[in-house]
C-alpha positions as CSV (number, residue, x, y, z in Angstrom):
1,M,-123.3,60.6,236.6
2,E,-123.5,64.2,237.6
3,N,-120.7,66.6,236.9
4,G,-119.9,70.2,237.7
5,G,-118.5,71.2,234.3
6,S,-120.5,72.0,231.1
7,K,-121.3,69.2,228.6
8,G,-118.5,70.1,226.3
9,D,-115.6,70.0,228.8
10,V,-116.3,66.9,230.8
11,P,-114.6,63.7,229.6
12,E,-116.9,60.7,229.1
13,D,-115.0,58.6,231.7
14,A,-114.7,61.4,234.3
15,N,-115.5,61.0,238.0
16,A,-118.8,62.2,239.5
17,H,-118.8,66.0,240.1
18,C,-116.0,66.6,237.6
19,P,-115.3,70.4,237.6
20,G,-114.6,70.3,233.9
21,T,-111.4,70.4,232.0
22,Q,-111.4,74.2,231.7
23,S,-111.9,74.8,235.4
24,E,-109.0,76.1,237.6
25,E,-109.8,73.1,239.8
26,A,-109.3,70.6,237.0
27,G,-107.2,67.7,238.1
28,K,-106.9,69.3,241.6
29,A,-110.3,69.0,243.2
30,D,-111.1,66.3,245.6
31,S,-113.5,64.7,243.1
32,C,-110.6,64.3,240.6
33,A,-108.8,61.7,242.8
34,G,-108.4,58.5,240.9
35,C,-109.8,59.9,237.6
36,P,-107.9,58.6,234.5
37,N,-107.8,62.1,233.2
38,Q,-106.4,63.7,236.4
39,Q,-102.8,64.3,235.2
40,I,-103.8,65.6,231.8
41,C,-106.4,68.0,233.3
42,A,-104.0,69.3,236.0
43,T,-101.3,70.2,233.4
44,A,-103.4,71.3,230.5
45,P,-103.8,75.1,229.8
46,K,-107.0,76.5,231.2
47,G,-109.4,79.1,229.9
48,P,-110.8,79.7,226.4
49,D,-108.9,77.9,223.7
50,P,-107.8,80.6,221.1
51,D,-107.8,77.9,218.4
52,L,-111.6,77.5,218.8
53,V,-112.0,80.9,217.2
54,A,-109.8,79.8,214.2
55,I,-111.9,76.6,213.9
56,A,-115.2,78.6,214.0
57,E,-113.9,80.9,211.2
58,R,-112.8,77.9,209.1
59,M,-116.1,76.0,209.6
60,A,-118.1,79.1,208.8
61,T,-117.9,78.1,205.1
62,V,-119.3,74.6,205.8
63,K,-123.1,74.4,205.6
64,H,-123.6,71.0,207.1
65,K,-121.4,68.9,209.4
66,I,-122.2,65.2,209.9
67,L,-120.3,62.8,212.1
68,V,-120.3,59.1,211.3
69,L,-119.8,57.0,214.4
70,S,-119.9,53.4,215.5
71,G,-119.7,51.7,218.9
72,K,-117.6,48.8,217.5
73,G,-115.0,48.4,214.8
74,G,-115.5,46.3,211.7
75,V,-119.2,47.3,211.2
76,G,-118.5,49.2,207.9
77,K,-118.5,52.7,209.2
78,S,-115.7,54.0,206.9
79,T,-117.3,52.2,203.9
80,F,-120.6,54.1,204.7
81,S,-118.7,57.4,205.2
82,A,-117.0,57.0,201.8
83,Q,-120.2,56.0,199.9
84,L,-122.1,58.8,201.7
85,S,-119.5,61.3,200.4
86,F,-119.6,59.8,196.9
87,A,-123.4,60.0,196.9
88,L,-123.5,63.6,198.1
89,A,-120.9,64.6,195.5
90,E,-122.9,62.9,192.7
91,K,-125.9,65.0,193.7
92,D,-123.7,68.1,192.8
93,H,-123.0,69.1,196.3
94,Q,-119.6,70.4,197.4
95,V,-118.3,67.7,199.8
96,G,-115.4,67.3,202.2
97,L,-114.6,64.0,203.9
98,L,-112.4,64.3,207.1
99,D,-110.9,61.1,208.4
100,I,-110.1,61.4,212.2
101,D,-109.4,57.7,212.7
102,I,-105.8,58.5,213.5
103,C,-104.6,55.0,214.3
104,G,-106.5,53.2,211.5
105,P,-107.0,55.6,208.5
106,S,-108.8,53.6,205.8
107,I,-110.5,56.5,203.9
108,P,-107.5,57.1,201.5
109,K,-107.8,53.4,200.3
110,M,-111.6,53.6,200.1
111,L,-111.5,56.6,197.8
112,G,-108.6,55.4,195.6
113,L,-106.2,58.1,197.0
114,E,-103.4,55.9,198.4
115,G,-99.9,57.5,197.9
116,Q,-101.2,61.1,197.6
117,D,-99.4,63.9,199.5
118,I,-100.9,66.9,201.2
119,H,-100.0,70.3,199.8
120,Q,-99.9,73.6,201.7
121,S,-100.8,77.0,200.4
122,N,-101.2,80.5,201.9
123,L,-104.8,79.5,202.8
124,G,-103.8,76.3,204.6
125,W,-103.6,72.6,203.9
126,S,-105.3,71.6,200.6
127,P,-107.6,68.5,200.6
128,I,-106.8,65.7,198.2
129,Y,-109.6,65.7,195.6
130,V,-111.3,62.7,194.1
131,E,-113.5,64.9,192.0
132,S,-113.7,68.6,191.7
133,N,-116.4,68.6,194.3
134,L,-115.1,65.9,196.7
135,G,-112.1,66.7,198.8
136,V,-110.5,64.4,201.4
137,M,-108.2,64.9,204.4
138,S,-106.6,62.1,206.4
139,I,-103.5,61.3,208.4
140,G,-103.1,58.5,205.9
141,F,-101.7,61.1,203.4
142,M,-98.9,62.0,206.0
143,L,-97.5,58.5,206.6
144,P,-94.2,57.8,204.7
145,N,-95.2,54.1,204.6
146,P,-98.9,53.0,204.7
147,D,-97.9,50.1,207.0
148,D,-96.4,52.4,209.6
149,A,-98.2,52.2,213.0
150,V,-99.4,55.5,214.5
151,I,-98.5,55.1,218.2
152,W,-99.7,58.3,219.7
153,R,-101.2,59.3,223.1
154,G,-104.4,61.2,223.3
155,P,-103.0,64.8,223.4
156,R,-101.1,64.3,220.2
157,K,-104.1,62.8,218.4
158,N,-106.3,65.7,219.6
159,G,-103.7,68.2,218.4
160,L,-103.9,66.8,214.9
161,I,-107.7,66.8,214.9
162,K,-107.6,70.4,215.9
163,Q,-105.1,71.2,213.1
164,F,-107.3,69.5,210.6
165,L,-110.2,71.6,211.6
166,K,-108.5,75.0,211.7
167,D,-105.9,74.6,208.9
168,V,-107.6,72.6,206.1
169,D,-108.9,74.9,203.4
170,W,-112.2,73.3,202.4
171,G,-113.5,76.5,200.8
172,E,-117.3,76.9,200.5
173,I,-118.8,73.4,200.8
174,D,-122.2,72.0,201.5
175,Y,-121.3,68.9,203.6
176,L,-118.4,67.9,205.8
177,V,-118.5,64.2,206.6
178,V,-116.4,63.3,209.6
179,D,-115.3,59.6,209.8
180,A,-114.5,58.9,213.4
181,P,-112.9,55.8,215.0
182,P,-115.1,53.4,216.9
183,G,-115.9,54.0,220.5
184,T,-116.3,57.1,222.7
185,S,-112.8,58.1,223.5
186,D,-110.4,61.1,223.0
187,E,-111.1,61.7,219.3
188,H,-114.8,61.8,219.9
189,I,-114.6,64.2,222.9
190,S,-112.2,66.4,220.9
191,I,-114.2,66.7,217.7
192,V,-117.4,67.6,219.7
193,Q,-115.5,70.2,221.8
194,Y,-113.8,71.8,218.8
195,L,-117.1,71.9,216.8
196,Q,-119.4,72.8,219.6
197,A,-119.7,76.5,218.5
198,T,-120.2,75.6,214.8
199,E,-123.6,73.9,214.8
200,V,-123.0,70.2,214.1
201,D,-126.0,68.8,212.3
202,G,-125.7,65.5,214.1
203,A,-124.3,61.9,214.0
204,I,-125.1,58.9,211.9
205,V,-124.4,55.7,213.9
206,V,-123.5,52.5,212.0
207,T,-124.0,49.0,213.4
208,T,-124.5,45.4,212.5
209,P,-127.6,43.5,213.6
210,Q,-126.3,41.3,216.3
211,Q,-126.4,42.1,220.0
212,V,-122.7,42.2,220.5
213,S,-122.6,45.3,218.2
214,L,-125.9,46.8,219.5
215,I,-124.6,46.9,223.1
216,D,-121.8,49.2,222.1
217,V,-124.1,51.3,219.8
218,R,-126.4,52.0,222.8
219,K,-123.3,53.5,224.5
220,E,-122.5,55.6,221.4
221,I,-126.1,57.0,221.3
222,N,-125.9,57.8,225.0
223,F,-122.6,59.6,224.4
224,C,-124.2,61.7,221.7
225,K,-127.0,62.6,224.1
226,K,-124.6,63.5,226.9
227,V,-122.5,65.8,224.7
228,G,-125.5,67.4,222.9
229,V,-125.0,65.9,219.4
230,P,-128.3,65.1,217.7
231,V,-128.5,61.5,216.4
232,L,-129.6,61.8,212.8
233,G,-130.2,58.0,212.8
234,V,-128.9,54.5,212.9
235,V,-127.9,52.4,209.8
236,E,-127.9,48.7,210.1
237,N,-125.1,47.5,207.9
238,M,-124.4,43.9,206.8
239,S,-128.0,43.2,207.3
240,G,-128.0,39.7,205.7
241,L,-126.0,38.5,202.7
242,R,-127.6,39.3,199.3
243,Q,-125.9,38.0,196.2
244,P,-127.1,37.2,192.7
245,F,-127.4,33.4,192.3
246,S,-125.2,33.6,189.2
247,D,-122.3,35.0,191.4
248,L,-122.3,32.1,193.9
249,K,-119.5,29.6,194.1
250,F,-120.2,26.0,194.9
251,M,-117.8,23.6,196.8
252,K,-118.1,19.8,196.9
253,P,-116.8,18.2,200.2
254,G,-114.9,15.0,200.0
255,A,-112.5,12.8,202.0
256,A,-109.5,14.8,200.6
257,G,-111.1,18.2,201.3
258,E,-113.3,20.5,199.3
259,T,-113.1,20.8,195.5
260,D,-114.6,23.6,193.3
261,A,-117.9,22.5,191.8
262,T,-119.0,25.9,190.5
263,E,-118.7,25.1,186.8
264,W,-120.5,21.8,187.2
265,A,-123.3,23.4,189.3
266,M,-123.8,26.3,186.9
267,N,-124.0,24.1,183.9
268,Y,-126.5,21.9,185.7
269,I,-128.6,24.9,186.6
270,K,-128.5,26.3,183.1
271,E,-129.8,23.1,181.7
272,N,-132.4,22.2,184.3
273,A,-133.5,25.4,186.1
274,P,-132.2,28.5,184.2
275,E,-134.8,30.7,186.0
276,L,-132.6,30.4,189.1
277,L,-130.0,32.6,187.5
278,S,-132.2,35.6,187.9
279,V,-132.8,35.0,191.6
280,V,-130.9,36.7,194.4
281,A,-129.6,34.4,197.1
282,C,-130.2,35.7,200.7
283,S,-128.6,34.5,204.0
284,E,-128.7,35.8,207.6
285,V,-125.1,36.1,208.5
286,F,-125.6,37.7,211.9
287,D,-128.3,36.8,214.5
288,S,-131.1,39.4,214.2
289,S,-133.7,37.4,216.1
290,R,-134.0,40.1,218.8
291,G,-135.1,42.8,216.4
292,G,-131.7,44.2,215.4
293,A,-131.1,48.0,215.1
294,E,-134.7,48.9,214.3
295,K,-136.0,47.6,217.6
296,M,-133.1,49.2,219.5
297,C,-133.9,52.6,217.8
298,H,-137.6,52.3,218.8
299,E,-136.5,51.6,222.4
300,M,-134.0,54.5,222.6
301,G,-136.1,57.0,220.7
302,V,-133.8,57.7,217.8
303,P,-134.5,57.4,214.0
304,F,-133.8,54.2,212.1
305,L,-132.5,55.1,208.7
306,G,-132.6,51.6,207.1
307,K,-130.7,48.4,206.4
308,V,-127.8,47.8,204.0
309,P,-127.2,44.2,203.0
310,M,-123.8,42.6,202.9
311,D,-122.8,42.8,199.3
312,P,-119.5,41.4,198.0
313,Q,-119.7,44.0,195.2
314,L,-119.8,46.8,197.7
315,C,-116.7,45.3,199.4
316,K,-115.0,45.2,196.1
317,A,-115.9,48.9,195.3
318,A,-114.4,49.9,198.7
319,E,-111.2,48.0,198.0
320,E,-110.9,49.6,194.6
321,G,-111.7,53.1,195.9
322,R,-114.8,53.7,193.7
323,S,-118.4,54.7,194.1
324,C,-120.9,51.9,194.4
325,F,-123.4,54.2,192.5
326,A,-121.3,54.6,189.3
327,D,-122.4,51.3,187.7
328,Q,-124.9,48.5,188.2
329,R,-122.5,46.1,189.9
330,C,-123.6,46.8,193.5
331,S,-127.2,45.8,192.7
332,A,-127.9,44.7,196.3
333,S,-126.4,47.5,198.3
334,A,-126.5,50.6,196.1
335,P,-130.3,51.0,196.2
336,A,-130.4,50.6,200.0
337,L,-127.7,53.1,200.5
338,K,-129.3,55.5,198.0
339,S,-132.6,55.3,199.9
340,I,-131.0,56.0,203.2
341,I,-129.0,59.0,201.9
342,D,-132.0,60.4,200.0
343,N,-134.1,60.2,203.2
344,L,-131.3,61.8,205.2
345,I,-131.1,64.8,202.8
346,K,-134.9,65.2,202.7
347,N,-135.1,65.2,206.5
348,K,-132.4,67.9,206.7
349,A,-134.2,70.0,204.1
350,R,-137.5,69.6,206.0
351,E,-135.8,70.7,209.2
352,G,-134.3,73.7,207.4
353,N,-137.7,74.8,206.3
354,N,-139.3,74.6,209.7
């Protein structure tokens, strides 16, 4: 689709030959007829947005800005964002984690910050800190009740994202990780527009191996290409179940239903095959017979960052709001995540030296 506006001011679902949201013809040109954005574009203020100057000034103290995206919900994007932030902080970087999933903010839960309130100072909104070098901002801190539904139209969601970017006092930080909702809608267009003058490092796209997820990830990658955001790479999450054999549960089917046979099975194994207790059990949960994310990355010309197995201990760490790197419990997922994050940092350092 060809459009008349610049990359940053043309909505993803715009008609062909869109004049751009900042044009005086926005919402009024012949090409705007039938566009889902027509009414918003016709009534929105035109010309340079004065808030973009405030955003640029605020973001001037942020060295690296990384978006974490997914084409589909439920692929573990927020879990990856949280663990990426934990990992960067544990490497002694100053880190901010911005949750712009307005309708489904899960970051406060995943960092153990539920029930916290935002405080305001002369410098702006203060992030909620997990550690002295890891601050978090989310609409989840603003809800009187965590069960409250956020029923907002696009303009109001965009307004809050803009306020996060221009009013949150991150201070001097090395990384700002932005956890976005799934898809390529209002929030994604807004975050790219608002940050377009501040040198976004790029986006990490999270997926699962099966085709139903990869179809949407291809759209996410194409969105990034259209709006000029570099794709830092794709992470294949939930890439098979890996669990220590000793953590497995066993069920015995019967006419009256299933009964727990774990104690019997473990005692039998200890007596007859104790060596199995040191083995890791693996299972393909999703169909990856078509090559999964790695093959897709090769076809689309984007980096493949690696695979993270489905690990019940990682799920537990996310539920409890803690880092999977702090102990040895996430033995299946933590090494995979560490390798991906180390490679990401090395690649960024290499680019900075070129």
